[in-house]
Steps between C-alpha positions, in 0.01 A plus 500: 500500500535687169674792664666415832566796729854397595842610377714291265698212650303515825403142587708185557197282429151526351235244589177517292256215567189495280519875435675598179264294283220761549586674176538441127811412297611861475449549871698188601797621301480841667466333840810281443687811384401683820615200708835513317530872560444485878700183549869520585742320267506133594172552693257213513141459388241246592201529266188305421330489161163340415551224244333471162397147607241648739133436427409868496755569223386198299130587515389554137261789562735705720573858388866524395677835486810350344669163463580479873221702665138433582243722670356336809124445481443374855477670839686649670721597202252571223667716236850449640764387247704190579828420329572130435845364414679189385864421557610681181317817613671490843845455344436791266372725780796422722763542231705736725507244777686177568208266551579259780176298496153487357244253631132453422228388742142397451220620728148357493172631634426235767162661568377356173661151478274382214611788276807663653643813347869450443748783534869466429763746621867539423740604773825659388814581690762717331786738554535828314814514289734774608477674161141617475 
């Protein structure tokens, strides 16, 4: 995702569901830049971002790489960075897009109803401006 093997202006649409957050703050900016590069002008994106309201991000003893990134300490993703965003982060990342909508949803671990782990995700829909 940091270096997509496609020519410039190749895709009409990019759909990335729970994928681009597996990086740090530098990597997410590079990933968005790559999406911009391979997307045709006025092309659409549908992206998900893990929210900073999620329990894993808010855990006090979690290892943080930077303000938005933690290193996962649970299987199966031990050692994998995870980028977390808030609305301001998403707007900044998508500055070359016309953002059509951003929504946030909560997901709970129903296997542990007495102490559910809450995860929140943003879903963004946007169109690349013609001048990128």
